C-alpha positions as CSV (number, residue, x, y, z in Angstrom):
1,M,-28.0,-25.5,5.3
2,G,-28.1,-22.5,8.0
3,H,-24.5,-21.0,8.0
4,L,-24.7,-21.3,3.8
5,L,-27.8,-19.3,3.9
6,S,-26.3,-17.2,6.3
7,L,-23.0,-16.5,4.1
8,Q,-25.4,-15.2,0.6
9,F,-27.1,-13.7,2.9
10,K,-25.1,-11.6,4.4
11,N,-24.5,-9.4,2.2
12,F,-26.5,-8.5,-0.9
13,F,-22.9,-8.6,-3.1
14,C,-22.3,-11.0,-1.5
15,I,-21.4,-14.4,-3.6
16,Q,-19.9,-18.4,-2.3
17,Y,-16.4,-18.5,-3.2
18,S,-14.6,-21.5,-4.2
19,G,-10.9,-21.3,-3.2
20,N,-8.9,-24.5,-1.3
21,M,-9.7,-24.7,1.9
22,T,-7.8,-26.4,4.9
23,E,-9.5,-28.5,7.5
24,K,-7.5,-29.6,10.6
25,G,-8.4,-32.9,11.9
26,S,-11.9,-33.6,13.0
27,L,-12.7,-29.5,13.2
28,S,-14.9,-27.7,10.5
29,L,-12.4,-24.6,10.9
30,K,-11.6,-23.5,7.5
31,V,-8.5,-21.5,7.2
32,E,-8.4,-19.9,3.0
33,I,-5.3,-17.2,1.9
34,D,-6.9,-15.1,-0.7
35,K,-4.2,-15.3,-3.8
36,R,-4.9,-12.6,-4.9
37,S,-3.3,-10.4,-2.3
38,G,0.7,-9.9,-1.1
39,F,3.4,-8.0,-2.8
40,C,2.3,-5.5,-5.8
41,F,4.6,-5.3,-9.0
42,G,6.4,-2.8,-7.9
43,V,7.2,-3.7,-4.3
44,V,8.8,-6.8,-5.9
45,N,11.4,-5.2,-8.1
46,A,12.5,-3.4,-5.4
47,I,12.7,-6.1,-2.7
48,R,14.6,-8.3,-5.9
49,K,17.2,-5.2,-6.4
50,A,18.1,-5.5,-2.7
51,E,18.3,-9.1,-2.2
52,D,20.5,-9.6,-5.4
53,L,23.0,-6.9,-3.7
54,L,22.4,-9.1,-0.4
55,D,23.1,-12.7,-1.9
56,K,26.5,-11.4,-3.2
57,E,27.4,-10.2,0.4
58,E,26.9,-6.6,-0.4
59,V,26.0,-4.0,2.1
60,V,23.1,-1.9,0.8
61,Y,22.1,1.3,2.2
62,C,17.8,1.4,2.3
63,V,16.6,5.2,2.6
64,G,13.4,4.9,4.3
65,Q,11.7,1.0,4.7
66,I,12.0,-0.3,1.8
67,V,7.9,-1.2,2.2
68,H,5.8,-0.4,5.1
69,N,6.2,-4.3,6.7
70,D,8.1,-4.6,10.1
71,E,8.1,-8.3,9.9
72,E,9.4,-8.0,5.4
73,V,12.1,-5.0,7.1
74,N,13.2,-7.2,9.8
75,R,14.0,-10.0,7.1
76,L,16.3,-8.2,4.6
77,E,17.7,-6.6,7.3
78,K,18.8,-9.9,9.0
79,K,20.1,-10.6,5.7
80,G,22.3,-7.1,6.1
81,M,20.4,-5.0,4.7
82,I,21.2,-1.5,6.9
83,T,17.6,1.2,6.9
84,I,18.2,5.2,7.5
85,N,16.7,8.2,7.1
86,H,17.2,11.0,4.7
87,N,19.6,12.6,7.1
88,D,21.2,9.8,7.3
89,L,22.3,10.2,3.4
90,Q,23.8,13.0,4.0
91,N,26.5,11.0,5.5
92,I,26.6,7.5,3.3
93,K,30.1,7.7,0.7
94,Q,31.0,5.3,-1.6
95,K,27.9,2.5,-0.9
96,N,25.0,1.1,-2.7
97,V,22.0,3.0,-2.1
98,L,18.8,1.8,-2.8
99,F,15.7,4.2,-3.4
100,R,12.6,2.5,-2.7
101,A,9.8,2.0,-5.0
102,H,7.8,5.2,-3.0
103,G,10.2,7.3,-5.3
104,E,12.3,9.9,-4.0
105,P,12.6,13.7,-5.2
106,P,15.5,15.6,-7.4
107,E,17.6,16.2,-4.2
108,S,17.6,12.4,-2.3
109,Y,20.0,11.6,-6.0
110,G,22.1,14.9,-5.6
111,I,23.0,14.0,-2.6
112,A,23.8,10.4,-3.8
113,R,25.5,11.5,-6.3
114,K,27.7,13.8,-4.4
115,N,28.7,11.3,-2.0
116,D,30.0,9.3,-4.5
117,N,27.6,6.6,-4.3
118,R,26.4,3.7,-6.2
119,I,22.6,4.2,-6.8
120,I,20.3,1.4,-7.6
121,D,16.7,3.2,-7.9
122,A,14.1,0.8,-7.4
123,S,11.0,4.4,-8.0
124,C,8.2,1.5,-9.3
125,P,8.1,2.6,-13.1
126,I,4.3,4.0,-13.1
127,I,5.7,6.6,-10.5
128,L,8.7,7.9,-12.2
129,K,5.7,8.6,-15.0
130,L,3.7,10.0,-13.0
131,Q,6.7,12.2,-11.2
132,K,7.4,13.2,-14.9
133,D,3.8,14.1,-15.5
134,I,3.9,16.8,-12.7
135,R,7.0,18.5,-13.6
136,K,5.7,18.5,-17.3
137,A,2.7,20.4,-15.9
138,Y,4.6,22.5,-13.3
139,Q,6.3,23.7,-16.4
140,N,3.0,24.5,-18.6
141,G,1.9,27.0,-16.1
142,D,-0.5,24.8,-14.2
143,N,-1.4,25.0,-10.7
144,I,-0.7,21.6,-9.0
145,F,-2.8,19.9,-6.9
146,I,-2.0,16.4,-5.6
147,F,-4.9,14.0,-3.1
148,G,-2.1,12.1,-0.8
149,K,-1.1,11.9,2.5
150,H,0.8,14.8,3.0
151,N,3.9,13.0,4.7
152,H,4.2,10.4,2.4
153,P,7.6,9.4,1.3
154,E,5.2,9.1,-2.0
155,V,3.7,12.6,-2.1
156,L,7.1,14.1,-0.9
157,G,8.9,12.2,-3.5
158,L,6.2,13.5,-5.8
159,N,6.0,17.1,-4.8
160,G,9.5,17.6,-4.8
161,Q,9.7,16.8,-8.3
162,I,8.6,20.9,-8.7
163,G,10.1,22.4,-5.6
164,Y,7.3,21.6,-3.0
165,Q,4.8,24.1,-4.1
166,A,2.1,22.0,-4.8
167,T,-0.8,21.7,-2.7
168,V,-1.2,18.2,-1.0
169,I,-4.8,17.6,0.3
170,D,-6.0,14.2,2.2
171,S,-10.0,14.8,2.2
172,L,-12.8,16.2,0.7
173,D,-13.2,17.7,3.9
174,E,-10.3,19.3,4.4
175,L,-10.3,21.0,0.9
176,M,-13.3,22.3,2.2
177,Q,-11.8,24.2,4.4
178,M,-9.4,26.0,2.0
179,E,-9.6,29.2,-1.0
180,I,-9.4,27.5,-4.0
181,P,-8.0,28.3,-6.8
182,E,-10.1,28.9,-10.1
183,K,-8.2,26.8,-12.3
184,L,-5.7,23.9,-11.2
185,T,-4.5,20.8,-12.3
186,L,-5.5,18.2,-10.2
187,F,-3.2,14.3,-9.9
188,S,-2.9,11.2,-6.7
189,Q,-1.2,9.7,-4.8
190,T,-1.3,6.4,-6.8
191,T,-2.9,4.1,-3.5
192,M,-5.6,6.4,-2.7
193,N,-9.2,5.7,-2.7
194,L,-10.8,5.5,-5.9
195,E,-13.9,6.5,-5.0
196,D,-12.5,9.0,-2.2
197,F,-10.4,10.7,-5.8
198,Y,-13.6,11.7,-7.6
199,Q,-15.6,12.9,-5.0
200,V,-13.5,15.4,-4.6
201,V,-13.2,16.0,-8.7
202,D,-17.4,15.9,-7.8
203,Y,-16.4,19.2,-5.8
204,L,-14.2,20.9,-7.5
205,K,-16.8,20.6,-11.0
206,N,-19.8,21.4,-8.5
207,K,-18.0,24.5,-7.4
208,K,-17.7,25.6,-10.7
209,I,-13.7,25.4,-10.9
210,N,-11.7,24.7,-14.2
211,V,-9.8,21.7,-13.1
212,K,-7.6,19.3,-15.4
213,V,-8.7,15.8,-13.8
214,R,-5.2,13.5,-13.8
215,D,-6.1,9.4,-12.2
216,T,-3.0,8.5,-11.1
217,I,-4.6,6.1,-9.7
218,C,-2.7,2.3,-9.6
219,R,-5.2,0.2,-10.9
220,Q,-3.4,-2.9,-9.2
221,V,-4.2,-1.3,-5.9
222,S,-7.7,-0.1,-7.0
223,N,-9.1,-3.3,-8.9
224,R,-8.2,-5.5,-5.9
225,R,-11.4,-3.8,-3.9
226,G,-14.0,-6.2,-6.1
227,E,-12.2,-8.9,-5.2
228,L,-11.3,-8.2,-1.3
229,Q,-15.2,-7.5,-1.2
230,K,-15.7,-11.2,-2.6
231,F,-13.3,-12.8,-0.6
232,C,-14.2,-11.2,2.8
233,C,-17.9,-11.8,2.4
234,A,-17.4,-15.4,1.5
235,H,-16.3,-16.0,5.2
236,D,-17.2,-15.9,8.4
237,R,-14.0,-14.2,9.5
238,V,-11.5,-12.3,8.0
239,V,-8.0,-12.0,9.4
240,F,-6.0,-8.8,7.5
241,V,-2.3,-8.8,7.8
242,A,-0.3,-5.2,6.7
243,G,2.1,-2.9,8.7
244,K,0.8,-0.2,10.8
245,Q,2.2,2.4,8.4
246,S,0.7,1.6,5.0
247,S,-1.5,3.5,3.8
248,N,-2.5,0.8,1.2
249,G,-3.2,-1.3,4.3
250,K,-5.7,0.9,6.0
251,M,-7.4,1.8,3.0
252,L,-8.2,-1.8,1.9
253,Y,-8.8,-3.1,4.9
254,N,-11.4,-0.4,5.6
255,I,-12.8,-1.7,2.5
256,C,-12.5,-5.6,4.6
257,N,-14.2,-4.1,7.6
258,K,-17.3,-2.5,5.8
259,Q,-17.6,-5.8,3.8
260,N,-18.0,-7.6,7.1
261,P,-17.2,-7.0,10.3
262,N,-15.8,-9.1,11.9
263,A,-12.5,-8.8,9.9
264,H,-9.4,-8.2,12.2
265,F,-5.9,-6.5,11.7
266,I,-2.7,-7.3,12.6
267,S,0.6,-7.2,11.5
268,S,1.9,-10.1,12.6
269,A,1.3,-13.9,13.6
270,S,2.0,-12.5,17.1
271,E,-1.3,-10.5,17.7
272,I,-4.0,-13.1,16.6
273,Q,-5.7,-14.3,19.7
274,K,-7.5,-17.1,19.9
275,D,-11.4,-16.6,21.3
276,W,-11.4,-14.7,18.2
277,F,-11.7,-17.8,16.6
278,N,-14.4,-20.9,17.0
279,E,-15.1,-24.1,15.5
280,E,-17.7,-23.8,12.9
281,E,-16.2,-20.8,11.1
282,T,-14.9,-19.8,7.7
283,I,-11.6,-18.0,8.2
284,G,-10.1,-15.4,5.5
285,I,-6.5,-14.4,5.1
286,T,-6.2,-11.7,3.2
287,G,-3.1,-8.1,2.9
288,A,-1.8,-5.1,1.6
289,T,0.3,-4.8,-1.5
290,S,2.9,-4.3,0.7
291,T,2.4,-7.5,2.8
292,P,4.5,-10.8,1.8
293,M,2.8,-13.6,1.0
294,W,4.9,-15.0,3.5
295,L,3.6,-13.6,6.6
296,M,0.3,-14.4,5.2
297,E,1.6,-18.2,5.4
298,K,2.7,-18.2,8.7
299,V,-0.5,-16.4,9.6
300,K,-2.0,-19.2,8.8
301,E,-0.2,-21.4,10.5
302,E,-0.6,-20.0,13.8
303,I,-4.1,-20.2,13.6
304,E,-4.5,-23.8,12.4
305,A,-2.6,-24.5,15.1
306,L,-4.1,-23.0,18.4
């Protein structure tokens, strides 16, 4: 009864979460994977396109990590995928070149075509539409601001649509340090935090800036917040699985950690530490939109084996 009450009163937002738990032997250790986690459809599409060629034993050159998860990248590279950078692209000729879900600037397409490569474009449809909207706004004379990570591949692809003429800001603090034009159009990287985006919007409006707000945050990412909070507070401890370079992973983990301070960020099953757990706990496993379900299942098996 005491354990049940602690779950109910851990946070006013928390509710009892029903799902399939796993009991090991006579212990009461229970482990559950968040079924709402795992790849977003854009990443699924990119990996499917790569595997379609790899299964035919064709070589695929992917420009940048196909997904910000080392474990998944290693799996695909063992099947024959070769990860290259933009400098390498200059020397790749008459090959299969895959552009990942993040999207690419126009010059990447130009280089690939010039070298007579076959382009496999796995850019997320949401990002392709966003690129088109940014080009249109810029052609209309708008002063473009992008709320996003400065060197994130999606942001570089977006800014590249307009010759890198957009102003990129990654936080409200950064915006507060700069001179702001009287009129601007604000876009966002698709995986940024929704609340942070609207803090920027409110600040601009309070400063009497004429701002045209283009909320371009992917709802498949932002809508996970509520379910993630419920999942995290329904477990004594949470193991969050994501690549260290995943922007989405960092954002979702922060939400997870605020909801449940007994949260641990790992990138592979080898990082699990036995002293994190005790026999009386319920353990939840969740991850980013760049985390494969097979990796979370591997983490679950590792915890159960401790």
